Structures are given as C-alpha cells and as structure tokens.
N, C-alpha and C positions, 0 to 999 in steps of 0.2 A: 427408538427402535432397539430391540434386544441385541442385535449384532453390533451396533455402535457401542453399547455398554461393554460387550466382550472385547472389542478392539481397544477401547480405552483401558480396560483391566489388564490386558496383555501388555500394552505399552507402558503401564505403570511399573512393570518389573516385579509386581507382587503376585506370587503364586496363589496366595490365599484369596486375593481379590478375584482371580480367575476361577478358582475352584468353587467359590460360593455361588457361581452362576450355573453349576451343573447339579442335576438331581443325583441322589445317592446311587441310583441304578443306571445312570447314564453310561453310554458306550461312546468312546472317543477312538477314532481311527486317525491318528495324527499325521501331519504333513511330513515331518522329518524323521519318522521312526516307524518301523513295521509292527510294533507291539499293539495289540488290541488292549486298550486301556479301559477296562470294565470295572475297576475298583477305584476308590478315592486314592489309595496309595500309588497305583499305576499312573493315574492322572497327575498326581503331585510330582512324581518322579519326572514325567515328561515335561510338565510346565516349569519345574525348577530349572531344567536345562534350557528350555525355550525362552523363558522370560529373562534369563541371565544374558541373553544376546541383545536385550533391549530392543525388541522388534517394534517397528513403527508400521502399522498396517494401513492400507488404503483399499477401499472397496472399489473395484474396477467395473463390476457388473453385478446386478442382483435381480432376482425374481423372488417375490414374496407371496405367500398364500396363507390364509387363515381358514381352517376347517374346524368349526366348533371351538373346542378348548385346545386345539393343536395348531401350531404355526410352523411354517417351513420357509427357510431362506436358502436359496441356491444361487451360485454365481462364481465369480472370480475375485480374488484379492491378491495384493502384492505386499510382501513384507520386506522392509529394508532394515538391516541389522547394524549394530554399532561398529562392526568392522568394515562397513561399506558394501557388503554383499547383499544380494536380494534373492527372494524366492517368489515366483509367480505360482499361485495355487488355485485350484477349484475347490469349492466347498459346498456342503449341505449341512444345515443345522435344523434339527427338529426340536421344537419347544412344546412344553405342556404348561397350560395355565394352572397355577396352584394358588393357594391363599397367600403365598410369599411373592407371587408374581410369575413371570414367564421363566421357567427353568429349562435348561438344555437337557434333553434326554438322549439325543443322538447327534453326533458331530463327526462328519467325515471330511477330511481335507487331504488333497494329494497334489503333488507338483504337476503343473501343466506339462504335458508331453512336449518336448522341444523347448521348454522354458518360455513359451509365449502365452 
C-alpha cells in the first residue's frame, strides 16, 4: 500500500525518500505547519524538520478508495517522536497512477482536535 511506503520513508529520516513519493505538482497541507507546500522546495523544508524528529507512524484507522487512475486514503495516524512526544492526526492522501507508480498529488494532515 502506498501509505505504508510513505510511513516507512518518513521513519527512515530521509527527506529525499519522502519527496520521491510526491508528484512535482503535489500540494501538501502538513500536520505541524500552516504553510501550503505546493513546491518541491517547500515540501523539502517541511520534511527536513519533520524527519529530523525521527517520527514513527502508526495507522490507527484507514479508508481506501480507487477510482480509475486515482486512489484516496483517509483516516487517522499517530506519530511518536524521538523526544517521546506524539501527535495524533487525521489525513487524506490522493494518489495518481503514473508510469513510475502511485504518486502523491494531494496530502492533507491535521492534528486531531483535542488530541484524540
């Protein structure tokens, strides 16, 4: 599953491993920053900070749909960081099937209200 690949890339601490999963035109609305990351440079800046925290992600709940050459994952995940803190978030990933495989074209992640 494409989301498992993303979780493993984030946990690797490698920004490059994460960025190669995003299409050039992808839009990221990240969990821990209010910036709309609609360029590779903005996504790199965000993930440089995020992966430095060595996040370990766990999918808590997921809904998946495939509509032609588009796939969507929505649900909740929790990240635990190297300092022992954690963040519960909800997510939506939209993927487009390309010759290179499923690429992320839209990703929204936000903290769960109340931290649950």
